[in-house]
Biotite code that builds the C-alpha atoms (Angstrom):
import biotite.structure as struc

atoms = struc.array([
    struc.Atom([15.506, 42.398, 39.180], chain_id="A", res_id=1, res_name="MET", atom_name="CA", element="C"),
    struc.Atom([15.918, 44.097, 35.868], chain_id="A", res_id=2, res_name="LYS", atom_name="CA", element="C"),
    struc.Atom([13.102, 44.214, 33.335], chain_id="A", res_id=3, res_name="THR", atom_name="CA", element="C"),
    struc.Atom([15.090, 42.079, 30.803], chain_id="A", res_id=4, res_name="ALA", atom_name="CA", element="C"),
    struc.Atom([15.346, 39.188, 33.128], chain_id="A", res_id=5, res_name="SER", atom_name="CA", element="C"),
    struc.Atom([11.684, 39.351, 34.016], chain_id="A", res_id=6, res_name="ILE", atom_name="CA", element="C"),
    struc.Atom([10.776, 39.298, 30.235], chain_id="A", res_id=7, res_name="VAL", atom_name="CA", element="C"),
    struc.Atom([13.059, 36.372, 29.660], chain_id="A", res_id=8, res_name="LEU", atom_name="CA", element="C"),
    struc.Atom([11.416, 34.397, 32.646], chain_id="A", res_id=9, res_name="LEU", atom_name="CA", element="C"),
    struc.Atom([7.969, 35.148, 31.323], chain_id="A", res_id=10, res_name="VAL", atom_name="CA", element="C"),
    struc.Atom([8.987, 33.966, 27.860], chain_id="A", res_id=11, res_name="ILE", atom_name="CA", element="C"),
    struc.Atom([10.582, 30.827, 29.346], chain_id="A", res_id=12, res_name="LEU", atom_name="CA", element="C"),
    struc.Atom([7.473, 30.137, 31.377], chain_id="A", res_id=13, res_name="ALA", atom_name="CA", element="C"),
    struc.Atom([5.209, 30.418, 28.194], chain_id="A", res_id=14, res_name="ILE", atom_name="CA", element="C"),
    struc.Atom([7.576, 28.054, 26.292], chain_id="A", res_id=15, res_name="LEU", atom_name="CA", element="C"),
    struc.Atom([7.278, 25.536, 28.970], chain_id="A", res_id=16, res_name="ILE", atom_name="CA", element="C"),
    struc.Atom([3.486, 25.682, 29.170], chain_id="A", res_id=17, res_name="ILE", atom_name="CA", element="C"),
    struc.Atom([3.392, 25.312, 25.368], chain_id="A", res_id=18, res_name="ALA", atom_name="CA", element="C"),
    struc.Atom([5.734, 22.191, 25.207], chain_id="A", res_id=19, res_name="LEU", atom_name="CA", element="C"),
    struc.Atom([3.519, 20.431, 27.951], chain_id="A", res_id=20, res_name="VAL", atom_name="CA", element="C"),
    struc.Atom([0.405, 21.248, 26.159], chain_id="A", res_id=21, res_name="ALA", atom_name="CA", element="C"),
    struc.Atom([1.845, 20.040, 22.808], chain_id="A", res_id=22, res_name="LEU", atom_name="CA", element="C"),
    struc.Atom([3.067, 16.856, 24.547], chain_id="A", res_id=23, res_name="TYR", atom_name="CA", element="C"),
    struc.Atom([-0.463, 15.926, 25.896], chain_id="A", res_id=24, res_name="PHE", atom_name="CA", element="C"),
    struc.Atom([-2.096, 16.832, 22.607], chain_id="A", res_id=25, res_name="LEU", atom_name="CA", element="C"),
    struc.Atom([0.311, 14.660, 20.754], chain_id="A", res_id=26, res_name="GLY", atom_name="CA", element="C"),
    struc.Atom([-0.345, 11.773, 23.063], chain_id="A", res_id=27, res_name="ARG", atom_name="CA", element="C"),
    struc.Atom([-4.095, 12.192, 22.615], chain_id="A", res_id=28, res_name="LYS", atom_name="CA", element="C"),
    struc.Atom([-3.699, 12.182, 18.756], chain_id="A", res_id=29, res_name="ALA", atom_name="CA", element="C"),
    struc.Atom([-1.537, 9.251, 19.055], chain_id="A", res_id=30, res_name="GLN", atom_name="CA", element="C"),
    struc.Atom([-4.237, 7.248, 20.892], chain_id="A", res_id=31, res_name="ARG", atom_name="CA", element="C"),
    struc.Atom([-6.805, 8.393, 18.386], chain_id="A", res_id=32, res_name="LYS", atom_name="CA", element="C"),
    struc.Atom([-4.751, 7.369, 15.387], chain_id="A", res_id=33, res_name="GLN", atom_name="CA", element="C"),
    struc.Atom([-4.239, 3.888, 17.014], chain_id="A", res_id=34, res_name="ALA", atom_name="CA", element="C"),
    struc.Atom([-8.096, 3.434, 17.371], chain_id="A", res_id=35, res_name="GLN", atom_name="CA", element="C"),
    struc.Atom([-8.680, 4.464, 13.774], chain_id="A", res_id=36, res_name="GLN", atom_name="CA", element="C"),
    struc.Atom([-6.051, 1.953, 12.556], chain_id="A", res_id=37, res_name="GLN", atom_name="CA", element="C"),
    struc.Atom([-7.792, -0.741, 14.619], chain_id="A", res_id=38, res_name="GLU", atom_name="CA", element="C"),
    struc.Atom([-11.067, 0.050, 12.914], chain_id="A", res_id=39, res_name="GLN", atom_name="CA", element="C"),
    struc.Atom([-9.496, 0.121, 9.330], chain_id="A", res_id=40, res_name="ILE", atom_name="CA", element="C"),
    struc.Atom([-7.905, -3.340, 10.250], chain_id="A", res_id=41, res_name="ASN", atom_name="CA", element="C"),
    struc.Atom([-11.287, -4.891, 11.310], chain_id="A", res_id=42, res_name="ALA", atom_name="CA", element="C"),
    struc.Atom([-13.073, -3.477, 8.240], chain_id="A", res_id=43, res_name="MET", atom_name="CA", element="C"),
    struc.Atom([-10.505, -4.608, 5.585], chain_id="A", res_id=44, res_name="LYS", atom_name="CA", element="C"),
    struc.Atom([-11.359, -6.880, 2.768], chain_id="A", res_id=45, res_name="GLN", atom_name="CA", element="C"),
    struc.Atom([-9.591, -8.039, -0.536], chain_id="A", res_id=46, res_name="THR", atom_name="CA", element="C"),
    struc.Atom([-11.279, -6.948, -3.615], chain_id="A", res_id=47, res_name="VAL", atom_name="CA", element="C"),
    struc.Atom([-10.387, -7.349, -7.249], chain_id="A", res_id=48, res_name="SER", atom_name="CA", element="C"),
    struc.Atom([-10.526, -4.048, -9.306], chain_id="A", res_id=49, res_name="MET", atom_name="CA", element="C"),
    struc.Atom([-9.426, -2.508, -12.437], chain_id="A", res_id=50, res_name="LEU", atom_name="CA", element="C"),
    struc.Atom([-7.549, 0.727, -11.764], chain_id="A", res_id=51, res_name="ILE", atom_name="CA", element="C"),
    struc.Atom([-8.817, 3.254, -14.382], chain_id="A", res_id=52, res_name="ILE", atom_name="CA", element="C"),
    struc.Atom([-7.125, 6.546, -13.150], chain_id="A", res_id=53, res_name="ASP", atom_name="CA", element="C"),
    struc.Atom([-5.206, 7.930, -10.318], chain_id="A", res_id=54, res_name="LYS", atom_name="CA", element="C"),
    struc.Atom([-4.530, 11.524, -9.328], chain_id="A", res_id=55, res_name="LYS", atom_name="CA", element="C"),
    struc.Atom([-3.759, 13.891, -6.531], chain_id="A", res_id=56, res_name="ARG", atom_name="CA", element="C"),
    struc.Atom([-6.739, 16.227, -6.254], chain_id="A", res_id=57, res_name="MET", atom_name="CA", element="C"),
    struc.Atom([-8.737, 18.307, -3.835], chain_id="A", res_id=58, res_name="LYS", atom_name="CA", element="C"),
    struc.Atom([-11.299, 16.275, -1.930], chain_id="A", res_id=59, res_name="ILE", atom_name="CA", element="C"),
    struc.Atom([-14.259, 18.458, -3.078], chain_id="A", res_id=60, res_name="LYS", atom_name="CA", element="C"),
    struc.Atom([-13.222, 17.754, -6.863], chain_id="A", res_id=61, res_name="ASP", atom_name="CA", element="C"),
    struc.Atom([-12.665, 13.985, -6.268], chain_id="A", res_id=62, res_name="SER", atom_name="CA", element="C"),
    struc.Atom([-16.109, 12.644, -6.945], chain_id="A", res_id=63, res_name="GLY", atom_name="CA", element="C"),
    struc.Atom([-16.354, 11.039, -3.441], chain_id="A", res_id=64, res_name="LEU", atom_name="CA", element="C"),
    struc.Atom([-19.817, 11.020, -1.737], chain_id="A", res_id=65, res_name="PRO", atom_name="CA", element="C"),
    struc.Atom([-21.088, 14.330, -0.282], chain_id="A", res_id=66, res_name="GLN", atom_name="CA", element="C"),
    struc.Atom([-21.333, 12.663, 3.110], chain_id="A", res_id=67, res_name="MET", atom_name="CA", element="C"),
    struc.Atom([-17.469, 11.972, 3.139], chain_id="A", res_id=68, res_name="VAL", atom_name="CA", element="C"),
    struc.Atom([-16.833, 15.519, 2.063], chain_id="A", res_id=69, res_name="ILE", atom_name="CA", element="C"),
    struc.Atom([-18.894, 16.901, 4.795], chain_id="A", res_id=70, res_name="ASP", atom_name="CA", element="C"),
    struc.Atom([-17.130, 14.824, 7.362], chain_id="A", res_id=71, res_name="GLN", atom_name="CA", element="C"),
    struc.Atom([-13.570, 15.792, 6.513], chain_id="A", res_id=72, res_name="THR", atom_name="CA", element="C"),
    struc.Atom([-12.061, 18.743, 8.448], chain_id="A", res_id=73, res_name="PRO", atom_name="CA", element="C"),
    struc.Atom([-12.228, 22.036, 6.888], chain_id="A", res_id=74, res_name="LYS", atom_name="CA", element="C"),
    struc.Atom([-8.462, 22.276, 6.664], chain_id="A", res_id=75, res_name="LEU", atom_name="CA", element="C"),
    struc.Atom([-8.263, 18.949, 4.772], chain_id="A", res_id=76, res_name="LEU", atom_name="CA", element="C"),
    struc.Atom([-10.861, 20.049, 2.107], chain_id="A", res_id=77, res_name="ARG", atom_name="CA", element="C"),
    struc.Atom([-8.397, 22.381, 0.377], chain_id="A", res_id=78, res_name="SER", atom_name="CA", element="C"),
    struc.Atom([-5.363, 19.956, 0.570], chain_id="A", res_id=79, res_name="SER", atom_name="CA", element="C"),
    struc.Atom([-4.695, 17.495, -2.272], chain_id="A", res_id=80, res_name="LYS", atom_name="CA", element="C"),
    struc.Atom([-5.314, 13.669, -1.624], chain_id="A", res_id=81, res_name="MET", atom_name="CA", element="C"),
    struc.Atom([-4.310, 10.668, -3.580], chain_id="A", res_id=82, res_name="PRO", atom_name="CA", element="C"),
    struc.Atom([-7.650, 9.476, -5.287], chain_id="A", res_id=83, res_name="ILE", atom_name="CA", element="C"),
    struc.Atom([-7.832, 6.444, -7.293], chain_id="A", res_id=84, res_name="VAL", atom_name="CA", element="C"),
    struc.Atom([-10.748, 5.803, -9.691], chain_id="A", res_id=85, res_name="LYS", atom_name="CA", element="C"),
    struc.Atom([-11.369, 2.109, -10.019], chain_id="A", res_id=86, res_name="ALA", atom_name="CA", element="C"),
    struc.Atom([-14.019, -0.408, -11.487], chain_id="A", res_id=87, res_name="LYS", atom_name="CA", element="C"),
    struc.Atom([-15.058, -2.609, -8.786], chain_id="A", res_id=88, res_name="VAL", atom_name="CA", element="C"),
    struc.Atom([-17.581, -5.282, -10.097], chain_id="A", res_id=89, res_name="GLY", atom_name="CA", element="C"),
    struc.Atom([-19.851, -3.465, -12.328], chain_id="A", res_id=90, res_name="PRO", atom_name="CA", element="C"),
    struc.Atom([-19.384, -0.013, -10.463], chain_id="A", res_id=91, res_name="GLN", atom_name="CA", element="C"),
    struc.Atom([-16.894, 2.837, -11.085], chain_id="A", res_id=92, res_name="ILE", atom_name="CA", element="C"),
    struc.Atom([-15.934, 4.195, -7.719], chain_id="A", res_id=93, res_name="MET", atom_name="CA", element="C"),
    struc.Atom([-13.593, 6.969, -6.461], chain_id="A", res_id=94, res_name="SER", atom_name="CA", element="C"),
    struc.Atom([-11.516, 5.626, -3.567], chain_id="A", res_id=95, res_name="LEU", atom_name="CA", element="C"),
    struc.Atom([-8.964, 7.405, -1.426], chain_id="A", res_id=96, res_name="VAL", atom_name="CA", element="C"),
    struc.Atom([-5.561, 5.662, -1.482], chain_id="A", res_id=97, res_name="CYS", atom_name="CA", element="C"),
    struc.Atom([-2.897, 5.481, 1.162], chain_id="A", res_id=98, res_name="GLU", atom_name="CA", element="C"),
    struc.Atom([0.012, 7.861, 0.546], chain_id="A", res_id=99, res_name="GLU", atom_name="CA", element="C"),
    struc.Atom([2.849, 5.335, 0.842], chain_id="A", res_id=100, res_name="ARG", atom_name="CA", element="C"),
    struc.Atom([1.391, 2.985, -1.969], chain_id="A", res_id=101, res_name="ILE", atom_name="CA", element="C"),
    struc.Atom([0.021, 5.689, -4.318], chain_id="A", res_id=102, res_name="PHE", atom_name="CA", element="C"),
    struc.Atom([2.960, 5.753, -6.499], chain_id="A", res_id=103, res_name="ASP", atom_name="CA", element="C"),
    struc.Atom([3.019, 1.863, -6.992], chain_id="A", res_id=104, res_name="SER", atom_name="CA", element="C"),
    struc.Atom([-0.555, 1.613, -7.904], chain_id="A", res_id=105, res_name="VAL", atom_name="CA", element="C"),
    struc.Atom([-0.580, 0.564, -11.591], chain_id="A", res_id=106, res_name="PRO", atom_name="CA", element="C"),
    struc.Atom([-2.867, 2.380, -14.052], chain_id="A", res_id=107, res_name="VAL", atom_name="CA", element="C"),
    struc.Atom([-5.142, 0.482, -16.433], chain_id="A", res_id=108, res_name="LYS", atom_name="CA", element="C"),
    struc.Atom([-4.456, -2.927, -14.850], chain_id="A", res_id=109, res_name="LYS", atom_name="CA", element="C"),
    struc.Atom([-6.564, -5.299, -12.711], chain_id="A", res_id=110, res_name="GLU", atom_name="CA", element="C"),
    struc.Atom([-5.228, -5.732, -9.117], chain_id="A", res_id=111, res_name="VAL", atom_name="CA", element="C"),
    struc.Atom([-6.260, -7.220, -5.890], chain_id="A", res_id=112, res_name="LYS", atom_name="CA", element="C"),
    struc.Atom([-6.551, -4.378, -3.331], chain_id="A", res_id=113, res_name="ALA", atom_name="CA", element="C"),
    struc.Atom([-7.046, -4.381, 0.528], chain_id="A", res_id=114, res_name="VAL", atom_name="CA", element="C"),
    struc.Atom([-9.906, -2.025, 0.893], chain_id="A", res_id=115, res_name="VAL", atom_name="CA", element="C"),
    struc.Atom([-11.549, -0.740, 4.055], chain_id="A", res_id=116, res_name="SER", atom_name="CA", element="C"),
    struc.Atom([-14.629, 1.312, 3.027], chain_id="A", res_id=117, res_name="GLY", atom_name="CA", element="C"),
    struc.Atom([-13.345, 3.803, 0.485], chain_id="A", res_id=118, res_name="ILE", atom_name="CA", element="C"),
    struc.Atom([-9.735, 3.648, 1.720], chain_id="A", res_id=119, res_name="TYR", atom_name="CA", element="C"),
    struc.Atom([-7.182, 1.454, -0.193], chain_id="A", res_id=120, res_name="ILE", atom_name="CA", element="C"),
    struc.Atom([-4.546, 0.341, 2.351], chain_id="A", res_id=121, res_name="THR", atom_name="CA", element="C"),
    struc.Atom([-2.617, -2.183, 0.025], chain_id="A", res_id=122, res_name="ASP", atom_name="CA", element="C"),
    struc.Atom([-2.374, -3.280, -3.557], chain_id="A", res_id=123, res_name="VAL", atom_name="CA", element="C"),
    struc.Atom([-1.222, -6.684, -4.970], chain_id="A", res_id=124, res_name="LYS", atom_name="CA", element="C"),
    struc.Atom([-0.819, -7.763, -8.402], chain_id="A", res_id=125, res_name="GLY", atom_name="CA", element="C"),
    struc.Atom([-3.506, -10.052, -10.019], chain_id="A", res_id=126, res_name="LEU", atom_name="CA", element="C"),
    struc.Atom([-1.393, -13.146, -9.261], chain_id="A", res_id=127, res_name="HIS", atom_name="CA", element="C"),
    struc.Atom([-1.028, -12.314, -5.581], chain_id="A", res_id=128, res_name="GLY", atom_name="CA", element="C"),
    struc.Atom([2.438, -10.643, -5.777], chain_id="A", res_id=129, res_name="LYS", atom_name="CA", element="C"),
    struc.Atom([2.638, -7.417, -3.870], chain_id="A", res_id=130, res_name="SER", atom_name="CA", element="C"),
    struc.Atom([3.269, -4.319, -5.879], chain_id="A", res_id=131, res_name="VAL", atom_name="CA", element="C"),
    struc.Atom([6.636, -3.042, -4.765], chain_id="A", res_id=132, res_name="PRO", atom_name="CA", element="C"),
    struc.Atom([6.687, 0.340, -2.951], chain_id="A", res_id=133, res_name="VAL", atom_name="CA", element="C"),
    struc.Atom([9.291, 2.569, -4.863], chain_id="A", res_id=134, res_name="PRO", atom_name="CA", element="C"),
    struc.Atom([12.363, 3.609, -2.681], chain_id="A", res_id=135, res_name="ALA", atom_name="CA", element="C"),
    struc.Atom([12.319, 7.047, -1.382], chain_id="A", res_id=136, res_name="LYS", atom_name="CA", element="C"),
    struc.Atom([14.418, 9.429, -3.350], chain_id="A", res_id=137, res_name="LYS", atom_name="CA", element="C"),
    struc.Atom([17.614, 10.884, -1.762], chain_id="A", res_id=138, res_name="LYS", atom_name="CA", element="C"),
    struc.Atom([17.945, 14.684, -1.431], chain_id="A", res_id=139, res_name="GLY", atom_name="CA", element="C"),
    struc.Atom([20.587, 16.761, -3.075], chain_id="A", res_id=140, res_name="PHE", atom_name="CA", element="C"),
    struc.Atom([22.899, 17.057, -0.245], chain_id="A", res_id=141, res_name="PHE", atom_name="CA", element="C"),
    struc.Atom([22.814, 13.272, 0.766], chain_id="A", res_id=142, res_name="LYS", atom_name="CA", element="C"),
    struc.Atom([23.798, 12.415, -3.052], chain_id="A", res_id=143, res_name="ARG", atom_name="CA", element="C"),
    struc.Atom([26.615, 15.066, -2.978], chain_id="A", res_id=144, res_name="ALA", atom_name="CA", element="C"),
    struc.Atom([27.874, 13.573, 0.424], chain_id="A", res_id=145, res_name="LEU", atom_name="CA", element="C"),
    struc.Atom([27.790, 9.993, -0.948], chain_id="A", res_id=146, res_name="GLU", atom_name="CA", element="C"),
    struc.Atom([29.753, 11.162, -4.019], chain_id="A", res_id=147, res_name="ARG", atom_name="CA", element="C"),
    struc.Atom([32.266, 12.998, -2.099], chain_id="A", res_id=148, res_name="ALA", atom_name="CA", element="C"),
    struc.Atom([32.847, 9.809, 0.197], chain_id="A", res_id=149, res_name="GLN", atom_name="CA", element="C"),
    struc.Atom([33.161, 7.738, -2.839], chain_id="A", res_id=150, res_name="GLU", atom_name="CA", element="C"),
    struc.Atom([35.869, 9.914, -4.376], chain_id="A", res_id=151, res_name="LYS", atom_name="CA", element="C"),
    struc.Atom([37.594, 9.867, -0.990], chain_id="A", res_id=152, res_name="ALA", atom_name="CA", element="C"),
    struc.Atom([37.474, 6.066, -0.691], chain_id="A", res_id=153, res_name="GLY", atom_name="CA", element="C"),
    struc.Atom([35.452, 5.906, 2.380], chain_id="A", res_id=154, res_name="ALA", atom_name="CA", element="C"),
    struc.Atom([32.253, 3.852, 2.862], chain_id="A", res_id=155, res_name="LYS", atom_name="CA", element="C"),
    struc.Atom([29.122, 5.910, 2.183], chain_id="A", res_id=156, res_name="PRO", atom_name="CA", element="C"),
    struc.Atom([26.826, 6.651, 5.219], chain_id="A", res_id=157, res_name="VAL", atom_name="CA", element="C"),
    struc.Atom([23.274, 5.605, 4.828], chain_id="A", res_id=158, res_name="LYS", atom_name="CA", element="C"),
])
């Protein structure tokens, strides 16, 4: 056998081992996420609150309790998270918001929020109406493709 074929076989074996390891790590992470979601659902409660401010900021600058900051992984401490400052009853609290609803949270308005600990999972208007989640923006190439298809007279692809 030539050395080139031996090198290719070794690289192929390493890639196969890496894919198998990633598969099992992914399954483990999926199970862990399902357990965490069950805990969040078990602890959730609806609370009326006045949203004061919302920002994406680093967790160490967010004003969350030190115990929460210590429990977060080191890699997440430097990344920006959606933080909502709200008045819940007589207290002003910093809460972590779910990323998918962060843009729909109204500022300086009273809302009913589904909260699990310091984590906001859903926001409803004061009268029970769900605050709409904004549609995801289309990228440059999807918009250009739709324009081209409209000019050609074909139905746009979604």
